[in-house]
N, C-alpha and C positions, 0 to 999 in steps of 0.2 A: 610704374607699377600701378597696378588695378587691385582693388578688392570691393568685396558688397559695401554698400552704404545703407544695408538695412541690418535688422537681425538676423544671426544665421539662423537658417531651416535647413540643417543636415540632413534629416529625414524626409524632407520634400520629393525627392528623386523615387522613393520605395512607391507612388503613388500617380506619378508621373506616365503619359502614354508609352513611353520608351524608356519603360523602366529596367528592362534588362541591360540596354545598351549602357546606362548609368551604372549599373552593379558591376557590370565587365569593366569597363574603364577605372573605377573605383579598386577594385581588384587589383586591377594593373600596379595602381600608385602603392596598394599596402604591399604587393609582392617586392615592388621596386625599392621600397622602404627596410623592407627583411634584408635585402641584399645591401643595404646601405648606400642606395641611391636615394638621392631628395630630389632632384629635379627631372623633368621629362617634358621634352619634347613633343607636338602632336606626331610628328613622325616615328619618335619612340613609341607612343601608345599605339599608332598603326600596327607598327612590327609585331608588337605582342599579343596583340589582337588579332594578327593575321589578316587584316583587313587594309583596305587605301585611304590615305589620308584624305578624307572627302569633306564635303561641307556638314552632313550628317555629325560626323565626328566632330569638326571644328565648334559646333552648335552645342553637342553634347557638354564639351568642355566649358563653352562659354556660360550654359545654364549651371554647372556644378559650381563655376565660381561666383554665379548670381546667388547661389543657395548657400554660400560660405563652404563647400566641402573643400572646395580646392581655391589656391591662391596664383595668381598669374602675375609675373614680373618680365620685363622687357627681356628679350636675349640679345644682347650686345657682343656677347663672346666671338661669333664667327663674321663680324663686321669688316668687311675691306674697301667698300666702297660707301659712296653719300647714299646712292641709288638703296642700297641694303640697308643704311640705317634708317630710312624713312621708312622703308617696309616694315610692315607688323609684324615682328619675331617676338614669341611668347615662351616663355617657360613655366611649367606649372607644376606646384606641391601642394601635398595633403597642408591643410588648415589644423590646428589642434581641435577644433570642432568637429571637422570633417575625421580626423583619426580618432577619436572619441566616439563617435558615430558607428564606424565600423569595427570597434572595439566591441560596442554594445552589441549591433548585429551579429556577431561571429559570436558572441557568448549566446544570444536568443538560440540562433539556430544550432548551437551545439547542443543547447539545454532540451529542445524539443528534439531533437533526434536521437537522446541519449536513451539507450536501453540498460537498466540497471541490471547487476548481476548479484547473487546472494555470495558473499563472501565467507568463506568458511576459513582462509588463511587469516582473514582480519581479526576474527575470533580467538585463533591460537595468539595472535598478536596483541591483542588487548590483554588476555591472560596474563601472558610473559611480562606486560609492562606492569599490570599490577601486581605479580608476584615481585618484580625488582622495587618498586615502591614498598611493598611489605617490609622486604630488607631494610630500606634506607629510614623507614619509620622506625625500627628498632633501634637505630643507634642514636646515639647522644647529642652528635652534631652533625646532622645530614649534610651534606655538599650541596649548597643550593644551585650548584651548576648542574649537575647529575639532576635532582630533583625537576628543577626548571625543565630540562630536555627532555626529561621523561614524560612531563606531564603535558608538553608541546606535542611529543608523538604521540599521548595516548589520545588526546584530544583530537587530532586529525585524522587518527585510523577509526575512532568513533562516528567520526562526522561522517567520513567516506562509507564508511559500515551502513549508518542510519540513511544517509540519500541515497545509496545504492541500492536498499531494501525498498525505499519508497518508490523510486523508479523501477525497480523490478516487478512490483505488483501492480502498478500502472501497466506496465506492456504488459503483464498476464491477462489483466482485463481486458485490454485489446485484442489477444489471443482468443481469449475466452467468446468473445463477439464475434468472431469467424463466422462468417455466412456462407461466403460466397470463394470460390478460388479452386486452387488443387487441393482436391479430397485426400487424396493417395500422400501428397507431402506433408497436409496437416496431421494427418495420422502417424506418420513417421516423427514429426517433431512434437507430438503428445508425448509419445513413446521417450524420448531422450529428455523432455522437459519434467516429467514425471520422477525418472530415475534421479534425475539432477536435484528436484526438491527435495525427493526423500533421503539425499545425501545429507542435504542441508539440515533437515529436520532432526536427523540422528547429531548432526555435529553441534546444532543450537541448542540440543537437550543435555548433550555433556560438557561443551565449552561455557553453554550460560550458567549451568549449574555452578560450574568450577569460577567463574566471574563472578557471580553473586557470595559465594562462599570469599572470596579475596576482597570484597567491596566491603561486606560484613566485618572481616577482620581490620580491614584497615582502617574504619570508622570507628572500631575499638581500642587501636592502638594511635590513635590519633591523628587521623587524614588533614584535621586542619591547619596543624603545624606545617604541612607539606606546600598546602595551599598559600601561606602567608608567606615561605619563604621565594614560591614563586611568584608571587605578587610583587614584593619589595625588588626581587630583581629587574623585574617589568618596571616598575616605576622607577629605578635606577639608571634605567635605558630611556625612558621616556623625558626624565627631568634631572640630565644630569648636574647640574648646579645646584640641587638642592632646594631650588625653591617650589612651593608647594607638593613636598612631597608625600607629604601624608594624605592628601586629596588623591594623586594620582596612585598611590598604594591602597587607599577604600575602593576606588574604581577598579583597579585591577584583581582584588579580593573577591568582590563583586561578581565581576565576570567568572573566575575560577570557581567561588560557588555555585553560580549556576549551571557550570557545564557539569561539574559534579552531581549536581542534581540531575542533571539529565541523564547521566550516565548511570546512577543508580535506579530512576524510575524505568530504565530500558531493560535491565535486567534482574531486578529485586520488585516483587511484588510486595505490596502494604498488605494486603487483605483479600476476600475474596469478591469484593464491590470494586477493587483497584487495582487488577490485574498487570504484570509488567509488560512493555512493548514487545519482550520477546517472546512472551506466551500468546501474546495477540498476533504477533507474526506469524509463529507457528500454526495457530487456529486458522489464520488465513490461508496459508499456505496448504492446510489438510481438505480447508474449504476451497480452494481452487482446485486439486487435483480431481475432488467430485466433481466440480464442473465441466474441467475439461472430459472426464470420462461420459457426464449427459450429453456434452456437446458430440463426441465422437459416435454416442449412439443415435444422435438425431440425424447427423450425417450419414450413418449406415442406414437408416430407416428412409432417408431421401434415396440413396442409391437404389435400395431394394424396390423403389416406386411405391411404399407406403404413402398413405396418406397424412399429411401434417395440417399445421394450424394455417400453415404461411399460404399452402396449397386450398386449404378450404376457403382461404378471405379471396384468394385469387379467382376462383370459380364464383364464388359470390360477387365480387365485384365487377365479371363478364355476365352476369345475371343481371344486373342492374344496369349494366351498358345497354343489353338486349330487350329490356324493358318496353312494351308498345307506347305507355304513357305514364304520367306520373302517377296515377291512382293505382297503379300495378307497382311501381316503384314503393309507395308505401306500404301497399299489401306484403310487399316481400321484405319489407322493413319491419312488420309488426311478425310475422312470421319468424324471421332468422333471430332475432334480437329480442322482442317480447317488453320491449321497452316504450310507455306509454306514458300521456302527462299524468304527473300524479298529483292526487289531492289530497292535503294534510287534513285528517278528520279529527275532532275533539267532540268526544259525546260529554253528556251532564253526569254530575254525580248520582243523579237518581237512577240512570240508565246503570252506571256500574253498581250500584246496591242490587238493582233487579236482577242482574246478570251473575250476582256471584254464587247462587247455588242453581243455578240452572244446569243440569246434566248436558256434555258434550253431545249425545245424541237426538236432542230435541230437534224437532224440525224447526224450520224458520218461520213456519204459520203459525205454530204453537206457542213461539218464543216471545218474550215482552217485547214492545218495540224500541226501537233504538233513537234516541233523542239528540240529534245532531245540532250545535251551536251554530246560526247564521252568520255568526259574526266575523269569521274569517271570508266568507262570499260577499259579505255587504263593505266590509272596510278594506279589507284585503291585507289583515293583519289581525294575529290572536293574542292576547296578553291576559294571563290568569290574573285575577283580582288577588289581593293578599300580599303579605309579605312573600320576597321569593326565598327560595330555597338556601339555607344557610350551607357554606363551602365546607363540605368533608375534609376533617383533618387524617390525614394519612400518614400520619409520623410515625405512630405506633405501628402500624401495619407496615410499613415500610422496615421499621426496625426488625420487625418481627422475621420478616423477609430475608434482611441481611445477616440476621441469627442464625436461622434455619441454615443459608446458603455455606455461610463458615462453617456450621456444624457438620453439614454434607461433606463439605472439602476436608474436614479435617477426621472424618470418617471414611473417605475414600483414600487419604493419605493413609491411616493406620489399615486398613484392607492391603494395600498395595507394599507398605511394609511388612507385613503378615505372610504375603503370598512370596515375597523374594526371597530366592535361596541363595545359599552360597556355592552351589554348585549343581551338577545334576542329583535329581533324589528320584526315588520310586514313586509312584503315585500311592500305594499301599502304605509307605512311609510317613505321608501326610495326618497330622493330627486332626481332630474335629474343629472344622469351620465357622465362624460364624457365619449369618445370613449374608452381609455385604460382602466380608469375604468370598463365601461360597458364589454368588451373583457375579462379582469380577474374574474369579476362578471358571466360569462357565463362558463366560464371554471370550477369555484367550484361550479356553480349549476351542471354541466356535471359529476363532481366528485363525486358529493354528490348522484345524482339520479341515478347513475350507480352503486353505493355500496348499494341501498336501495333495499331490497327483496319487492316482490310484495304486501303482507299482511303488511308490516312495515307504521306507521305513523310517524316515527322518526329515523333520519340516523344522524351518527357522523363518519368523515372522515377527512383524511388531504390531501392536494395537494402532485405530484410526487415528489416535490423537497424539501417537509418537513417545508415550510415557512407558510403556512397557515392552520387553521383548521377550518373547518365549520361543523356546527350544523343544520340541516334542520327539520321542523317538520310539518305538516301536519294541518291545522286550520279546523276542520270538521265545517262545513256550512258557511265557509268564503268565498264562491263565488269567481269570477273571479277579478284579480284584474290588474291595467297595471303601468308598470315602461318607464317613458319617457327618453329617450337618444338623442342625437345630430344623430344620425342614423335611429331612429325611435320610436316605441313604442312594449315593450313586454308583451305580455299577457299570462296571467296563473292561475292556482288556488292558494290561499291567503296560505300562509307557514309563520311560524316563523323561523326565521335565525338569527345565532348568529356566526361571523366570529371573530376568534382570531388569532393575529397576532404571530407565535412563534418564530418568530427572534427581538421581543423587549422583554426585559428583564420586568418579573412583577415588 
């Protein structure tokens, strides 16, 4: 039996000259292990790789044994003569280090090639599991097994949702960075992707609000008691003999509290300065749609032959390459970019006083002279004498900005609630609107009218942030109506309007 005499280096083959051959050999051993085959002979490896059992393959097996990926044992199973016994015959199998390295490489390749998806079904599952937990929280003595299984399923579903959302946004950014390739294919992909994101935004708005309400309800009815039951059950499995039971339970309880906090932060916004991750994901998805549309516009401009920044820089690079000498290159640089060496000047205090009341139209010849301190040119640095300026304390300003943002968010929410209708209503039936509600209403009308085709009598659309849905239908023969506001009177044809707030759980 032979084994490596040094520390295992199971990843050394990745940077070796014949890395592709080493990877094929190791994949053969992994595949054989999945079929419950432990040992392989060199000829077995050659058959799996569909190649000859030559010296190159034998050398690869020896190097993998040297690095600690494989283990070589003497093959005495088919020996029938003394000559065959003295001939070198080996059986190879994966070592624990080699198997761990293969698992790590497989996990890495899976993570790199993963394209996440936005899971609308996961949102419904999370809401259903939270509803079941709310029912258990209302019982006097909840079943610990049911509580633990529900929390485990909830944590697994939420972790999958968060990981997939992160991977999807990363892959979406790679798609937006598209610059070359099949333009028609990218445009078709863009159409499907935008439709997919729009459906997820609507599902996230509805399910997210429902999940946030269930989380608030659970915290009000004592979710901590459910976490303690799950932690106690996990601690009993971890320490069955009762030794250090309290320490194990505290550790498990801390883990469950951390998961619950992550779930709450994902769906429940603390204030205007700390929005939930679901809200941030919705905003990122809306921004991604706009960037995709901009990318398509840029591709259309390229197909139409219009000049863009990339083409301009390529032309400029060709001009640099065709310049006859270095002086011409410098002239082209100054003409194209206008960047010259900067000189940081500092004038004296007397110059500032003299120029304080000088009109802007005063000619330079009649203006007071500008006295420049020569210290920068003489010493290479300039330091103002005296005490340095105090660091401004902007705590109060930040607090005012935060209060203003929270006030504006509350006013917007009130305006959204003011505009929400319980069904179709006539424009003429709307009461007097305050300025903020009226501005929001004008934005809704603008979105709906922009989405309506000339021959359509009815249109249904959602706002760009996915918070409101408006349905607008023209009333034939309805005449002109007036909507009175604090800013004036809006006049237009009669319509049936239905406004639904997507941020409120049904």
